[in-house]
GUROMAR-445432 format. One line per 4 residues: number of its first residue (from 0); their letters; for each residue y negated, x, z of C-alpha. Coordinates in steps of 0.001 Angstrom, whole numbers, plus 500000, padded with zeros to 6 digits. Example, Ala and Ser with C-alpha at 12.3 -4.5 7.8 and 13.67 -1.06 7.14 Angstrom:
0 = AS = 504500,512300,507800 | 501060,513670,507140
REM end
This chain:
0 = MIKI = 022514,967518,938049 | 023457,964306,939835 | 026635,962313,939253 | 026481,958548,939716
4 = TADS = 029716,956813,940704 | 030371,953166,941543 | 033065,950722,942550 | 034791,948941,939657
8 = TCDL = 033293,945692,940937 | 029909,946536,939350 | 031163,945007,936063 | 029231,947320,933749
12 = SPEI = 030538,947608,930201 | 032366,950733,928957 | 029433,951395,926614 | 026924,951460,929478
16 = LKSL = 029188,953628,931624 | 029600,956149,928828 | 025940,956267,927803 | 024747,956796,931384
20 = DIDI = 027602,959085,932485 | 028722,956753,935290 | 032176,957216,936812 | 034055,954188,938134
24 = VPLS = 036300,954131,941210 | 038783,951254,940810 | 039667,948847,943580 | 043242,947585,943719
28 = IVVD = 044503,944145,942752 | 047638,943116,944651 | 049996,940625,943024 | 053119,939751,945024
32 = EKSY = 052861,943041,946918 | 052590,945062,943704 | 049334,947001,943415 | 047363,947522,940194
36 = KDGV = 044195,949534,939590 | 041284,947299,938590 | 040362,947856,934947 | 042994,950573,934546
40 = DIQP = 046389,948870,934572 | 045235,945284,935086 | 042586,943303,933189 | 041024,939867,933814
44 = SDIF = 043314,938307,931195 | 046289,939495,933261 | 044798,937800,936328 | 044586,934473,934511
48 = DFVE = 048161,934858,933269 | 049457,935580,936766 | 047616,932608,938258 | 047954,930015,935489
52 = NEKK = 051422,930774,934124 | 053264,932547,936920 | 051526,930745,939817 | 050965,934019,941654
56 = ACKT = 048116,934831,944019 | 045936,937846,943248 | 044069,939664,946005 | 041722,942638,945982
60 = TAVN = 042000,945618,948312 | 039471,948342,949052 | 039487,951944,947935 | 040551,954122,950878
64 = SFEY = 038621,957128,952188 | 041174,959604,950816 | 040687,958279,947273 | 036907,958398,947615
68 = GNVF = 037126,961945,948941 | 039099,963094,945916 | 036548,961539,943546 | 033588,963098,945343
72 = KKHL = 035206,966556,945538 | 036047,966474,941832 | 032461,965761,940827 | 030939,968243,943261
76 = KEYD = 032637,970995,941266 | 030379,970164,938312 | 027346,968429,939831 | 024802,969309,942508
80 = AVIH = 025107,965918,944183 | 026977,962614,943985 | 025482,959180,944600 | 028046,956402,945012
84 = INIS = 027148,952691,944937 | 029490,950272,946696 | 030144,946571,946577 | 028479,944861,949570
88 = SEFS = 029882,945956,952917 | 030097,942225,953764 | 032751,941736,951073 | 034894,944825,951467
92 = SCYQ = 035553,947936,953570 | 034807,950114,950520 | 031385,951115,951852 | 032736,952157,955236
96 = NARI = 035564,954113,953596 | 033172,955881,951224 | 030933,956806,954167 | 033921,958315,955986
100 = AAAE = 034759,960421,952935 | 031144,961483,952397 | 030727,962561,956021 | 033091,965478,955406
104 = LENV = 031155,966702,952365 | 027678,967904,951521 | 025347,966311,948959 | 027227,963011,948741
108 = YVVD = 025087,959892,949192 | 026641,956458,949675 | 024641,953290,948978 | 025574,949771,950068
112 = SRNL = 024454,947586,947154 | 024652,944442,949337 | 025856,942752,946194 | 028717,942329,943755
116 = STGS = 029368,942272,940007 | 026289,943132,937959 | 024140,942472,941012 | 025531,945865,942000
120 = GHIV = 025336,946836,938335 | 021534,946696,938459 | 021544,949235,941278 | 024061,951465,939503
124 = MDAA = 022058,951453,936270 | 018803,952161,938089 | 020435,955116,939858 | 021816,956532,936603
128 = LMAK = 018493,956207,934793 | 016671,957992,937608 | 019321,960724,937679 | 018731,961298,933969
132 = EGVE = 015002,961626,934663 | 015686,964352,937221 | 014638,962411,940320 | 015891,964048,943526
136 = PAEI = 018937,962408,945189 | 017183,961413,948413 | 014342,959833,946429 | 016813,957923,944237
140 = VRRL = 018475,956520,947354 | 015104,955574,948847 | 014075,953699,945692 | 017452,951957,945468
144 = EETI = 017146,950726,949047 | 013766,949236,948136 | 015257,947485,945102 | 018439,946123,946708
148 = PKVD = 016752,943157,948488 | 015087,942167,945211 | 018320,941561,943280 | 018993,937889,942560
152 = ASFV = 022705,937296,941906 | 024453,933976,941428 | 027239,932323,939450 | 028276,928794,938526
156 = INTL = 031990,928177,939003 | 033781,925803,936667 | 036777,925207,938947 | 037506,925705,942647
160 = DYLY = 041226,926217,942020 | 041025,930012,942262 | 039000,929936,945483 | 041580,927520,946886
164 = RGGR = 044511,929747,945940 | 042741,932672,947578 | 042298,930692,950777 | 038506,930405,950440
168 = CSGL = 038249,926611,950277 | 040379,923607,951207 | 042486,921369,949019 | 040244,918464,949983
172 = EVFG = 037194,920345,948681 | 039002,921014,945395 | 040046,917370,945071 | 036514,916136,945747
176 = ANLL = 034957,918620,943325 | 037374,917675,940555 | 036937,913960,941183 | 033137,914121,941149
180 = KIKP = 032937,916832,938442 | 031072,919157,940808 | 030523,922776,939836 | 028985,924774,942689
184 = SIEV = 026764,927790,942362 | 027671,930830,944443 | 024756,932998,945591 | 024535,936400,947252
188 = VGGK = 022191,936170,950239 | 021759,938966,952756 | 024732,940767,951281 | 026946,937728,951897
192 = MKVG = 028226,935053,949546 | 027231,931445,950153 | 027475,928155,948326 | 024197,927242,946679
196 = KKYR = 023333,924127,944746 | 026191,921908,943588 | 025865,920750,939998 | 027528,917655,938602
200 = GNLK = 028756,916973,935086 | 030347,919010,932321 | 029958,922788,932263 | 027221,922752,929609
204 = LCLE = 025034,920323,931566 | 025613,922183,934839 | 024626,925513,933268 | 021486,923994,931753
208 = NYIK = 020392,922740,935171 | 021347,926051,936787 | 019134,928023,934373 | 016252,925625,934947
212 = DKFK = 016562,926057,938711 | 016718,929859,938499 | 013767,930359,936131 | 011418,927388,936421
216 = DASD = 009186,929487,938712 | 009089,932785,936830 | 006055,934302,938568 | 008168,936568,940815
220 = IDPS = 010775,937633,938245 | 011012,941232,937063 | 011388,940875,933272 | 012856,944338,932718
224 = RLFI = 016556,943452,932649 | 018866,940427,932795 | 022634,940444,933017 | 024605,937465,931766
228 = THTP = 028036,938051,933255 | 030957,935717,932754 | 034679,935099,932623 | 035965,933297,929475
232 = VPEG = 033561,930482,928574 | 033432,928118,925566 | 032182,929621,922308 | 028411,929481,922000
236 = TVEM = 027806,929284,925754 | 026184,932711,926109 | 023922,932090,923105 | 022865,928807,924703
240 = IKEL = 022062,930596,927967 | 019957,933226,926167 | 017980,930508,924402 | 017420,928562,927626
244 = VGQY = 016335,931669,929538 | 013908,932540,926749 | 012063,929287,927398 | 011065,930609,930818
248 = VQFE = 011127,934427,930782 | 010985,937011,928011 | 013260,939740,929354 | 012889,943193,927845
252 = EIIE = 016653,943661,927935 | 019439,941073,928104 | 022909,942510,928656 | 026058,940428,928343
256 = TTAG = 029027,941706,930339 | 032503,940419,931046 | 033305,939842,934697 | 035984,942171,935982
260 = CTIS = 039126,941490,937961 | 037411,940773,941287 | 035200,937935,940040 | 038048,936703,937815
264 = AHCG = 040538,936610,940708 | 038207,934671,942982 | 036359,932417,940536 | 038610,931895,937496
268 = PGTL = 037696,931116,933875 | 034520,929253,933000 | 032406,931189,935506 | 028965,932409,934406
272 = GVLF = 026066,934004,936225 | 022558,935278,935530 | 021648,938356,937562 | 018168,939848,937619
276 = KRLS = 015599,941468,939904 | 012550,939980,941501 | 009179,941666,941925 | 009257,941157,945684
280 = TKQN = 011911,940703,948338 | 013554,937299,948050 | 012500,934680,950560 | 015952,933123,950936
284 = GV = 017278,935397,953634 | 017693,938774,951930
REM end
């Protein structure tokens, strides 16, 4: 038997984790030098409270190699092998730390998802489904490495305030975005995060244009699974997104998930992304 584990940043729902027997390793969220375990003793709503009401900065820190080692050793007592999927090594030292832990053990495989949120979630789910089918660990890893460049992950951010508080953009950029009602899209390219198209107008209009841009050429889209992942958004927004997507692609499975503490801490409320796989490697640098 194979155990699939993943960083908490994969943003899969508790129902999915339970049904596919996936174990989560939580990153830490640091608030004024106090550390909390992501999804264990801090939730996204707590992040928003800290930032909005208490004016505190929230930062994420990686899982260390000792913690990974304990997780791997625990599962090796019951399973023949462990496959762990990390958040992109470009975003965090989690991958390097997991590799250090795995190097001291046998039958532990560590995979760099080159992604975040449910971009990683696609890889985690694929691994768990293959493990259930009895695919050998090395073959699972090989197939995952083929899939990783095909994941298309992006989000539209309603406000730059959280990126500013985290030191990821300037006050001038925030002022200009607010003045011009600009809502940028953030894309994962080559394992790194970059600013994509900048939309202008209210959130509803920006999301409509975002969906059109993502799906207007559907010939290369894998219709097997779509994640709609978001922080708190206005009521009816997700239903609107599903309807808009359906005008372009009929996905076999559409899964709505709530963004975890990492996306929430960096992007804030009103953030929404569509994350799917392509049939071939993306042409935009991945």
